[in-house]
MINURO-465861 format. One record per residue (C-alpha): x, y, z. Coordinates in steps of 0.2 Angstrom, whole numbers, padded with zeros to 4 digits, always signed. Example, Ala and Ser with C-alpha at 12.3 -4.5 7.8 and 13.67 -1.06 7.14 Angstrom:
2
+0062-0022+0039
+0068-0005+0036
END
This chain:
551
+0133-0155+1520
+0127-0138+1524
+0114-0136+1537
+0113-0117+1537
+0095-0111+1539
+0098-0094+1531
+0090-0089+1515
+0089-0074+1504
+0072-0067+1503
+0069-0063+1485
+0054-0054+1476
+0041-0066+1471
+0026-0061+1460
+0008-0064+1467
+0004-0078+1454
+0020-0088+1459
+0015-0086+1477
-0002-0092+1474
+0004-0107+1464
+0017-0112+1477
+0004-0110+1491
-0007-0122+1482
+0007-0134+1480
+0011-0133+1498
-0007-0136+1502
-0008-0151+1490
+0008-0158+1499
+0000-0158+1516
-0016-0165+1510
-0007-0179+1501
+0003-0183+1517
-0013-0185+1526
-0021-0197+1514
-0005-0207+1514
-0005-0208+1533
-0023-0213+1533
-0022-0226+1520
-0006-0234+1527
-0011-0234+1545
-0017-0250+1554
-0028-0244+1569
-0046-0240+1567
-0043-0223+1575
-0033-0217+1561
-0038-0227+1546
-0057-0225+1549
-0059-0210+1561
-0044-0200+1553
-0038-0194+1570
-0022-0187+1563
-0015-0171+1555
+0000-0166+1544
+0009-0150+1541
+0025-0141+1534
+0035-0129+1545
+0049-0117+1540
+0066-0119+1547
+0062-0108+1562
+0047-0118+1567
+0033-0107+1560
+0019-0116+1551
+0019-0115+1532
+0004-0125+1529
-0007-0137+1539
-0020-0149+1531
-0038-0147+1535
-0039-0161+1547
-0040-0158+1566
-0037-0140+1573
-0032-0147+1590
-0017-0155+1583
-0009-0138+1579
-0005-0137+1598
+0005-0153+1595
+0015-0145+1581
+0018-0128+1589
+0032-0133+1601
+0041-0147+1592
+0053-0138+1580
+0058-0125+1593
+0062-0139+1605
+0072-0149+1593
+0082-0133+1589
+0085-0130+1607
+0090-0148+1610
+0101-0150+1594
+0112-0137+1586
+0108-0135+1567
+0124-0142+1562
+0120-0158+1571
+0104-0161+1560
+0106-0172+1545
+0096-0178+1530
+0087-0194+1536
+0085-0188+1554
+0068-0191+1561
+0062-0185+1578
+0048-0192+1588
+0040-0183+1603
+0023-0183+1613
+0026-0174+1629
+0015-0159+1633
+0028-0150+1643
+0043-0153+1632
+0036-0147+1615
+0030-0164+1609
+0011-0163+1609
-0004-0158+1620
-0007-0175+1627
+0003-0191+1626
-0007-0202+1614
-0003-0189+1600
+0014-0195+1594
+0022-0182+1583
+0035-0186+1569
+0046-0172+1562
+0058-0174+1548
+0070-0161+1541
+0068-0158+1523
+0085-0154+1514
+0088-0148+1496
+0105-0147+1488
+0112-0150+1506
+0103-0136+1514
+0089-0137+1527
+0073-0129+1519
+0058-0135+1529
+0051-0148+1541
+0038-0161+1537
+0028-0164+1553
+0013-0176+1557
+0004-0182+1572
-0007-0197+1575
-0018-0201+1590
-0011-0218+1595
-0026-0226+1605
-0015-0235+1616
-0011-0225+1632
-0028-0230+1640
-0034-0238+1656
-0022-0227+1666
-0023-0215+1681
-0024-0196+1678
-0019-0189+1694
-0003-0182+1686
+0006-0184+1669
+0017-0197+1675
+0002-0209+1676
-0004-0206+1658
+0009-0215+1648
+0027-0214+1642
+0033-0196+1640
+0045-0193+1625
+0054-0177+1623
+0058-0173+1605
+0072-0185+1601
+0079-0194+1586
+0070-0210+1581
+0081-0211+1565
+0099-0204+1564
+0104-0200+1546
+0092-0213+1540
+0096-0227+1552
+0083-0233+1564
+0087-0232+1583
+0081-0249+1587
+0084-0248+1605
+0073-0232+1606
+0059-0240+1596
+0060-0255+1607
+0058-0245+1623
+0043-0236+1615
+0035-0252+1610
+0038-0260+1627
+0027-0246+1635
+0013-0249+1623
-0002-0260+1626
-0005-0264+1608
+0013-0264+1600
+0008-0271+1584
-0004-0257+1580
+0009-0244+1586
+0023-0250+1575
+0012-0250+1560
+0005-0233+1563
+0023-0226+1566
+0028-0233+1549
+0013-0225+1541
+0018-0208+1549
+0036-0211+1542
+0029-0214+1525
+0019-0198+1525
+0034-0187+1530
+0045-0196+1517
+0032-0191+1504
+0033-0173+1509
+0052-0173+1508
+0050-0179+1490
+0037-0167+1485
+0045-0152+1492
+0062-0156+1484
+0053-0157+1467
+0045-0140+1471
+0062-0132+1475
+0070-0140+1460
+0056-0132+1449
+0055-0115+1456
+0072-0113+1465
+0075-0114+1484
+0075-0096+1488
+0059-0093+1478
+0050-0107+1487
+0055-0101+1504
+0052-0083+1500
+0034-0088+1494
+0032-0096+1511
+0036-0080+1520
+0024-0071+1508
+0010-0083+1512
+0013-0080+1531
+0013-0061+1528
-0003-0062+1518
-0012-0072+1532
-0007-0059+1544
-0014-0045+1533
-0030-0054+1531
-0031-0057+1550
-0028-0039+1554
-0041-0033+1541
-0054-0045+1548
-0050-0039+1566
-0051-0021+1560
-0068-0023+1554
-0075-0028+1571
-0079-0013+1582
-0066-0009+1595
-0071-0014+1613
-0070-0027+1626
-0082-0042+1625
-0084-0055+1639
-0092-0071+1641
-0093-0086+1653
-0099-0103+1652
-0101-0119+1662
-0091-0135+1661
-0094-0152+1668
-0086-0169+1666
-0088-0186+1674
-0070-0184+1682
-0078-0172+1695
-0094-0167+1704
-0104-0152+1699
-0098-0139+1687
-0084-0126+1684
-0085-0109+1677
-0074-0103+1663
-0072-0085+1658
-0066-0075+1643
-0062-0057+1639
-0059-0052+1621
-0052-0035+1618
-0052-0028+1600
-0041-0013+1597
-0038-0008+1579
-0031-0023+1570
-0026-0033+1585
-0035-0044+1597
-0031-0048+1615
-0039-0063+1623
-0038-0067+1642
-0045-0083+1650
-0048-0088+1667
-0055-0103+1676
-0052-0114+1691
-0035-0120+1697
-0028-0135+1688
-0036-0151+1694
-0030-0169+1699
-0038-0176+1684
-0033-0177+1665
-0043-0161+1660
-0029-0148+1661
-0023-0138+1646
-0005-0133+1642
-0003-0116+1634
+0000-0123+1616
-0017-0132+1618
-0025-0115+1622
-0016-0106+1608
-0022-0119+1595
-0040-0118+1601
-0040-0099+1601
-0032-0098+1583
-0046-0109+1577
-0060-0100+1586
-0054-0083+1580
-0051-0088+1562
-0068-0095+1560
-0076-0079+1565
-0064-0066+1558
-0061-0074+1541
-0062-0093+1538
-0052-0091+1522
-0036-0086+1531
-0022-0097+1526
-0018-0109+1541
+0000-0104+1544
+0010-0095+1557
+0005-0077+1550
-0013-0078+1557
-0006-0078+1575
+0004-0062+1574
-0011-0050+1578
-0017-0061+1592
-0012-0060+1610
-0017-0074+1622
-0016-0075+1641
-0022-0086+1654
-0018-0087+1673
-0003-0099+1675
-0008-0114+1686
-0026-0114+1681
-0035-0128+1672
-0033-0117+1656
-0015-0115+1657
-0008-0128+1668
+0009-0131+1676
+0019-0147+1676
+0015-0161+1682
-0004-0158+1679
-0012-0172+1669
-0018-0167+1652
-0025-0183+1643
-0043-0176+1642
-0038-0158+1637
-0049-0158+1622
-0065-0157+1633
-0061-0139+1640
-0054-0134+1623
-0071-0136+1616
-0078-0125+1629
-0064-0112+1625
-0071-0111+1607
-0089-0108+1615
-0081-0094+1625
-0073-0085+1611
-0089-0087+1600
-0100-0081+1614
-0090-0066+1617
-0089-0061+1598
-0107-0065+1596
-0111-0049+1605
-0103-0038+1592
-0104-0049+1576
-0118-0061+1579
-0120-0065+1560
-0103-0072+1559
-0105-0084+1574
-0115-0101+1575
-0125-0105+1591
-0116-0117+1602
-0112-0134+1595
-0112-0150+1606
-0095-0145+1613
-0093-0161+1622
-0081-0173+1614
-0091-0187+1620
-0081-0203+1620
-0081-0221+1625
-0064-0231+1627
-0064-0250+1629
-0049-0260+1635
-0049-0279+1635
-0040-0295+1631
-0043-0306+1616
-0045-0325+1617
-0026-0327+1613
-0021-0316+1627
-0017-0301+1617
-0023-0284+1623
-0035-0273+1613
-0039-0255+1615
-0053-0246+1606
-0057-0227+1607
-0069-0217+1599
-0076-0199+1600
-0094-0197+1595
-0101-0183+1585
-0116-0172+1591
-0126-0157+1585
-0118-0142+1576
-0124-0125+1580
-0137-0117+1569
-0131-0102+1558
-0140-0086+1554
-0146-0093+1538
-0145-0112+1539
-0149-0126+1551
-0135-0135+1560
-0128-0151+1555
-0133-0167+1564
-0122-0180+1572
-0105-0172+1567
-0089-0168+1576
-0087-0149+1579
-0073-0137+1581
-0057-0144+1588
-0060-0163+1584
-0066-0164+1566
-0064-0183+1566
-0077-0196+1559
-0089-0207+1568
-0083-0225+1566
-0095-0236+1556
-0103-0250+1565
-0096-0263+1552
-0078-0257+1556
-0081-0258+1575
-0089-0275+1576
-0076-0283+1564
-0061-0278+1574
-0067-0278+1592
-0078-0289+1603
-0092-0276+1604
-0109-0275+1596
-0117-0259+1592
-0135-0261+1596
-0141-0244+1591
-0134-0229+1582
-0147-0215+1579
-0151-0197+1580
-0159-0191+1597
-0176-0185+1592
-0179-0167+1598
-0161-0164+1603
-0158-0149+1591
-0163-0132+1599
-0178-0123+1590
-0176-0107+1581
-0178-0098+1565
-0164-0110+1560
-0163-0127+1570
-0148-0133+1580
-0141-0150+1575
-0146-0166+1583
-0136-0177+1595
-0132-0196+1593
-0136-0211+1603
-0124-0226+1602
-0128-0242+1612
-0114-0254+1614
-0115-0272+1620
-0099-0281+1627
-0096-0298+1620
-0081-0301+1631
-0076-0295+1648
-0069-0277+1646
-0066-0261+1655
-0074-0245+1648
-0072-0226+1652
-0086-0214+1646
-0081-0196+1645
-0090-0180+1639
-0097-0164+1644
-0113-0153+1642
-0122-0166+1653
-0128-0153+1666
-0128-0138+1654
-0136-0136+1637
-0128-0129+1621
-0134-0111+1620
-0144-0103+1606
-0141-0086+1598
-0152-0071+1594
-0167-0079+1602
-0164-0097+1597
-0167-0110+1610
-0153-0122+1618
-0150-0139+1612
-0152-0155+1623
-0139-0161+1635
-0129-0177+1633
-0128-0192+1645
-0123-0210+1647
-0131-0225+1655
-0126-0243+1660
-0135-0259+1662
-0143-0262+1678
-0131-0269+1691
-0115-0262+1683
-0105-0252+1696
-0099-0235+1689
-0087-0223+1696
-0082-0207+1687
-0088-0214+1671
-0078-0230+1672
-0085-0248+1674
-0081-0266+1671
-0092-0274+1659
-0096-0293+1658
-0102-0301+1642
-0120-0295+1638
-0118-0278+1648
-0123-0263+1639
-0117-0245+1639
-0127-0230+1631
-0119-0214+1626
-0130-0199+1621
-0121-0184+1614
-0128-0166+1616
-0138-0157+1602
-0134-0139+1597
-0142-0122+1600
-0154-0114+1588
-0152-0097+1579
-0166-0084+1579
-0183-0084+1587
-0193-0100+1584
-0208-0089+1578
-0198-0084+1562
-0196-0102+1557
-0206-0106+1541
-0221-0117+1542
-0214-0128+1528
-0198-0131+1539
-0209-0135+1555
-0219-0148+1545
-0203-0156+1538
-0196-0156+1556
-0212-0166+1562
-0211-0178+1547
-0193-0182+1551
-0196-0183+1570
-0184-0170+1574
-0197-0163+1585
-0213-0171+1593
-0230-0164+1590
-0233-0158+1608
-0217-0148+1608
-0220-0142+1590
-0237-0136+1596
-0230-0127+1611
-0215-0119+1601
-0222-0117+1584
-0240-0114+1587
-0242-0099+1575
-0235-0109+1561
-0245-0124+1564
-0261-0114+1565
-0259-0107+1548
-0272-0113+1535
END
């Protein structure tokens, strides 16, 4: 069997490129649906905390499904690390690689298990099918360094030429708190990749291997051209921005800084922040890259194809050893929280020159609650959810309420699914009145969720924007901060507490900033906000006095 990755780039007309590009997009979206429908855990089947993609033989992204931007960081390193560890001639059809380690190309934190499978056509390697799913299992652990955060897996074979390496799987499952969920979710990930190998094989059979692979390269070139054209439309210059970051893992606040330099059709982005910390908040470089690629794409041109070409004009640096570009063995479990603030930094910098393309700050918090306990039969259970908040107002539209923003893009778990599977009761699930920042366009509202423990369990509450507020743009006012609270008498340390039956925990997520001066909001919109209790009458009278005084 030939495992050569060489291909002859052949001319492909634009219509064929578009057709093949649409087919690749359909494949990754179908992979995602297969993964969600076949999975067992609530975090995947309900909250859709997973992503799918296709990569070329060199490890460049051909296409990523519109799932979770953060997961691109899980994909960026795995194929190059596989090729560094294994010679191409050692890779066979039916091989499946598994990885999760942030420092060895597997993921950006350990709960994201990546499964990569080579795709062969007529004996030649043509692509890689890749997916990742957040296995809500590596919880209730320390976060002083990565060795406390779970089992580290470099990219290694889980299947060898179609044969499961049962000893490796047994080792993995032994280190899981909920192994029955893990094996079911792994099988769902396997099914998603197998679907991709079948679909891509049929695509190669229809159009020819060289045509499909050449179209993939053309799609990356096209993404590069669009990114360069979008950057060139932004005035040259250097634009800086800083923002504050807080988290229950430490006291006080940190300051993050960003400098964006636009020079012709290229963009240089430099970030700085505090030294890496002895807590699970550090970001590896691939996490920084995936965040920057998303943040720039949303401003420069949201229609750019999500492939490796869009990154070519972008140059990203951060001080090594800082929280934003950490060194081994820094803990990384909660890296999504600072990643959200990185988006705010990039948007805040570019808002100085293209404000009409940028939204006001969203909730930017990734508020989460993680519960760990034991069922009556002695089996462990782990429940993780991240909770949406406000989305920033736009130049012409109000922000969305109670949604996940930017790097997460998951769903809020319905109360019915929560209470059916776990010994928890959701007492309140509602919008937080007045949490959206006022403006010509109003910021989105945050959420309040109140949980009651029905059995003894341990909970960790996480989040940000508890001390600062999501900023407004162009005269818009900031949104409300988030927070959390426990029943009286519950002892809490760094957001972690032991709950007894009947104890309650409340999580409040931040709202989002408004856009434009409040004086420019229409009277009809103000009246509607009052009727929907998005703002109380006293606040409306203070902020929107002119509108309310109209006859």
